[in-house]
C-alpha positions in Angstrom: -0.4 0.0 0.0 1.3 3.5 -1.0 2.7 5.7 2.1 -0.2 8.1 2.2 1.6 10.8 4.8 5.0 11.6 6.4 6.7 12.8 9.1 7.3 16.9 8.6 8.4 19.8 10.7 5.8 22.3 10.5 5.4 25.8 11.3 2.2 27.1 12.3 2.7 30.1 14.0 5.7 32.8 14.4 3.7 32.6 17.9 4.4 29.3 18.5 7.0 26.9 17.7 7.1 24.7 15.1 6.1 20.4 15.5 7.0 17.2 14.0 3.3 16.4 12.7 2.1 14.0 10.0 0.8 15.2 7.0 -0.6 14.5 3.6 2.5 13.1 2.1 2.8 15.5 -1.6 2.7 14.5 -5.1 5.4 15.2 -8.0 3.1 16.9 -10.4 4.4 18.6 -13.6 7.4 20.5 -13.8 8.2 19.2 -10.2 10.3 16.4 -8.1 9.4 14.4 -5.7 12.4 14.0 -3.5 13.2 12.0 -0.2 15.3 13.9 1.9 18.1 12.5 3.5 20.3 15.4 5.1 19.3 19.0 5.2 21.0 22.4 5.7 20.3 24.1 8.8 21.1 28.0 9.0 22.7 29.4 11.6 19.8 32.0 12.4 17.2 28.7 12.3 15.9 29.4 15.6 15.3 33.4 15.3 14.1 33.3 12.0 11.3 30.6 12.9 10.6 32.0 16.1 9.7 35.4 14.2 12.7 37.8 16.0 13.8 37.7 12.6 12.9 39.9 9.0 11.6 37.1 7.3 8.7 36.9 6.5 6.3 34.0 5.6 3.6 32.5 5.1 1.9 30.1 8.1 1.6 27.4 8.6 4.3 25.7 6.1 7.0 23.2 6.8 9.9 25.3 7.2 13.1 23.7 5.7 16.2 24.7 3.6 18.4 22.9 1.2 19.2 19.0 0.9 20.7 16.4 -0.5 17.8 13.2 -1.2 17.1 11.3 -4.0 14.5 11.3 -6.3 11.2 9.4 -5.2 9.2 10.0 -8.6 8.9 13.3 -11.5 6.5 14.8 -13.1 5.9 14.0 -16.4 8.0 16.4 -18.2 10.8 15.8 -16.4 13.8 14.7 -19.0 16.8 14.3 -16.8 16.0 12.6 -13.7 14.2 9.5 -12.8 13.7 7.5 -9.6 16.6 7.1 -7.5 18.4 9.5 -8.7 21.2 11.4 -5.8 20.3 15.0 -5.9 21.1 18.2 -4.2 18.1 20.5 -3.7 18.7 24.5 -4.0 16.7 26.8 -1.8 16.8 29.2 -4.1 13.8 29.9 -6.5 13.0 32.1 -9.1 9.9 32.2 -10.7 9.5 30.7 -14.7 7.9 33.4 -15.8 10.1 36.3 -13.9 13.6 35.2 -12.8 13.5 38.4 -11.4 10.9 37.1 -8.4 12.5 34.4 -6.0 12.5 33.6 -2.2 14.4 30.9 0.0 13.0 27.7 0.0 11.1 26.8 3.4 12.6 30.1 4.4 11.7 33.7 3.5 8.9 34.4 1.5 10.7 37.6 -0.8 9.8 41.3 -1.0 7.3 41.0 -3.7 3.9 40.3 -4.0 4.8 37.6 -6.9 7.6 36.0 -5.0 4.6 35.7 -1.9 2.7 34.5 -4.3 5.7 31.4 -5.4 6.1 30.7 -2.3 2.3 30.8 -0.5 0.8 29.2 -3.2 3.0 26.7 -6.0 6.5 26.4 -2.7 5.4 26.1 0.5 6.6 23.4 2.0 10.0 22.2 2.1 12.7 19.7 3.2 12.6 19.3 6.7 9.9 16.7 6.1 10.8 13.1 5.2 9.6 13.9 1.2 9.8 17.3 -0.6 8.3 18.7 -4.0 10.4 20.9 -5.5 10.6 22.4 -8.9 12.6 20.3 -11.3 15.0 23.0 -12.5 16.0 23.2 -8.4 16.8 20.1 -8.0 20.7 19.0 -9.4 21.7 15.4 -9.9 25.4 14.0 -8.2 27.2 11.7 -9.9 26.9 9.1 -6.9 29.5 7.0 -8.4 32.6 9.6 -8.7 31.6 11.4 -5.0 30.5 8.5 -3.6 32.6 5.8 -4.6 35.2 3.9 -2.9 38.7 5.5 -4.5 40.0 1.9 -5.1 37.0 2.0 -7.8 37.7 5.6 -9.6 35.1 7.6 -6.5 36.4 10.6 -4.0 35.2 8.5 -0.9 32.8 11.3 -0.1 29.7 10.5 2.5 26.3 12.2 1.9 26.6 14.5 4.2 29.4 16.4 2.7 27.4 17.2 -0.2 25.4 19.1 1.9 28.2 22.0 2.0 27.4 22.5 -1.6 24.8 24.7 0.1 27.1 27.3 1.3 29.6 27.0 -1.7 27.3 28.2 -3.9 26.4 31.4 -2.3 30.2 32.9 -3.0 30.1 30.9 -5.7 28.2 33.3 -7.7 30.1 36.6 -7.3 33.4 34.2 -7.9 31.8 33.2 -11.1 30.5 37.3 -12.0 34.0 38.5 -11.8 34.8 35.6 -13.9 38.2 34.2 -12.1 40.4 32.9 -14.6 43.5 30.6 -13.2 46.4 32.5 -12.3 44.3 36.1 -11.0 45.0 36.9 -7.8 41.6 37.6 -5.5 41.4 39.3 -2.4 38.3 38.0 -0.2 37.4 40.0 2.7 36.6 39.3 5.1 37.6 35.8 4.2 37.6 33.8 7.8 33.5 33.0 8.2 31.0 30.6 6.8 30.7 32.1 3.4 34.0 34.4 2.7 36.3 31.0 3.7 33.9 29.0 1.3 34.7 31.5 -1.3 38.4 30.9 -0.4 38.4 27.8 -1.1 36.2 28.2 -4.3 38.7 30.2 -5.6 41.7 28.4 -5.3 39.2 25.1 -6.9 38.8 28.1 -10.0 42.8 28.3 -10.1 43.5 31.7 -8.5 46.1 32.6 -5.9 43.9 34.0 -3.0 44.5 36.8 -0.5 42.9 36.2 2.9 41.7 39.6 4.6 40.6 39.9 8.0 41.6 40.6 11.4 41.7 37.2 12.6 44.8 36.5 12.4 44.3 33.0 13.9 42.1 31.8 11.4 43.2 33.5 8.5 46.3 31.0 9.4 44.6 28.5 9.5 42.7 28.3 6.2 45.9 29.2 4.8 47.3 25.7 5.9 45.2 24.1 3.9 46.3 25.4 0.2 49.8 27.1 -0.1 47.8 29.5 -2.8 46.2 31.3 -0.2 48.3 33.9 1.4 47.2 36.4 4.3 46.5 39.6 5.2 45.7 41.1 9.0 43.6 43.6 8.3 43.3 46.7 10.8 40.2 48.0 9.2 40.1 51.2 11.5 43.1 52.6 8.8 42.8 52.9 4.7 46.0 53.8 4.3 47.7 50.8 6.3 45.8 48.3 5.3 45.7 49.1 1.6 50.1 49.1 2.4 49.5 45.9 3.6 47.7 44.6 0.3 50.0 46.2 -2.0 52.7 43.9 -0.9 51.0 40.8 -2.6 51.6 42.8 -6.3 48.3 43.0 -8.9 45.4 42.2 -7.2 43.3 40.8 -9.7 39.2 41.1 -8.3 38.4 41.8 -5.0 34.9 39.5 -3.5 33.0 41.4 -0.3 31.1 39.0 2.2 31.4 41.5 4.9 28.4 41.3 7.6 26.2 43.8 8.9 28.6 44.4 11.7 31.2 45.5 9.0 29.3 48.6 7.9 31.4 51.5 9.5 34.6 49.1 8.8 37.3 50.9 6.7 38.5 47.3 5.2 36.2 47.9 1.7 37.3 51.4 0.9 40.8 49.7 1.1 40.4 47.0 -0.8 39.2 48.7 -3.3 42.0 51.1 -3.7 44.1 47.5 -4.4 42.9 46.3 -7.4 44.2 46.8 -10.2 42.8 49.0 -13.1 39.8 47.3 -14.9 39.8 45.0 -12.3 36.5 43.5 -10.9 34.7 44.1 -7.6 31.0 42.0 -6.2 29.4 42.6 -3.3 27.6 40.0 -1.4 27.7 40.6 2.5 24.6 42.0 4.5 25.9 46.0 5.5 22.7 47.5 5.3 24.0 51.2 5.4 25.8 53.2 2.7 29.3 52.7 2.6 32.6 54.7 1.7 33.3 54.2 -1.6 36.7 56.3 -3.6 34.7 57.6 -6.5 37.0 58.7 -8.6 39.7 55.9 -8.1 36.7 53.9 -9.3 36.3 55.8 -12.3 39.8 56.5 -13.7 41.0 52.9 -12.8 37.8 51.8 -15.4 36.8 49.0 -12.3 34.0 47.6 -12.0 31.8 47.3 -9.1 28.5 45.2 -8.9 26.5 43.8 -6.3 25.5 40.1 -6.2 22.4 38.2 -4.7 23.1 34.6 -4.6 23.3 33.2 -7.8 22.9 31.1 -11.3 21.2 27.9 -12.1 25.0 28.2 -14.3 26.7 28.9 -11.0 25.5 25.2 -9.5 25.7 23.7 -12.1 29.4 24.6 -12.0 30.0 24.0 -9.1 28.9 20.4 -9.0 31.5 20.1 -11.5 33.9 21.1 -9.6 33.2 18.7 -7.0 33.0 15.7 -9.7 36.3 16.8 -11.1 37.8 16.7 -7.7 38.9 19.7 -8.2 36.9 21.4 -5.2 37.4 18.8 -1.9 35.6 18.3 1.4 35.8 15.8 3.9 38.0 15.5 6.3 41.2 15.3 4.6 40.2 19.1 3.2 40.1 20.5 6.8 36.1 20.3 7.0 35.4 19.0 10.2 32.3 16.2 11.3 28.5 17.6 10.1 26.3 17.1 13.1 22.4 15.5 12.7 19.8 15.4 14.3 16.3 13.8 13.6 12.9 16.1 13.0 12.2 15.2 16.8 15.4 17.0 17.8 15.0 20.4 16.0 15.6 22.3 19.0 19.4 20.4 19.1 20.2 20.9 16.0 18.9 25.1 16.3 21.2 25.5 19.2 24.3 23.4 17.6 24.0 25.7 14.4 24.2 29.1 15.7 27.7 28.1 17.2 28.7 27.8 13.4 31.1 30.6 12.4 33.7 28.8 9.9 33.6 27.0 6.5 33.9 24.2 7.1 31.7 23.5 9.8 27.6 22.5 9.2 24.4 21.3 11.1 22.2 19.0 9.9 18.1 17.8 10.1 18.3 14.3 8.3 14.2 13.1 8.2 
């Protein structure tokens, strides 16, 4: 007899905590795949978000969640690439098919427009903290299971399913690096460079063939990330002295590009100005951070040097496909041999422990997972 219900972590109201409930099992429909969730990422701010203390509007009730790794259970009639049983990465960044400027974060935030609210509430309401999730076909990325999970003696890379969940964190800065058109041999500043997304950016830039200047204030954290690859150099910045930090960066020679992933707390830091001033003529800069205030830009320098300055929110579908290829080609390594820490897993009923553990994450090599 076919399974008619499944267990899911449902947020019924922002005034009450999530609860595990038995709800009707979704079906695959045209344009979608039904995925059996193996592991799903837990955001560091999940506890705050799902208790209504973060500016993340949501259409309750709904199944909460994030990016995931799972197996295709069934597919819509229009699917041509996916097949049942296939291992896939489920991307959390959903866009409207008729308007790619309309988007929301699956299971987390409905977005700022009426279109994004409609897309989440009416089309893709229920996410991945559940046994099954119905997902847009274009958000399911096939994974070469033989290559990534196979034994090294058989030509595999020996990863575990949990290792593949790092795709979620890495996809964001990879979008910025692809925007910068990073090529082998380029020198790239990543600043700050020791957080979750920024540290991931350092590893990604190296995998793309670049030399990376990891810039931040925390010398110990910089030394730890530099120890992972010979093409990572470190620049300890003061972040309150533009000229001093500029001199530090100029010691590394020509800088082709700069990726900034500053947190909101860095609004008063001077490192953005210093890093901009270090970029060569015709260089490129991508802003991907969370600073909400205005920042100071050396206007004339940017103009005279013809520096390309642009923002990047999230990534494109082609970026995720390219990221998966980096995994499959062995160019971007994950797992303990590459400096990644074990990923703690929690069941649906242990969601509170998972949220608490996720709040402790502060580095590129850490993640917390829910395993339904």
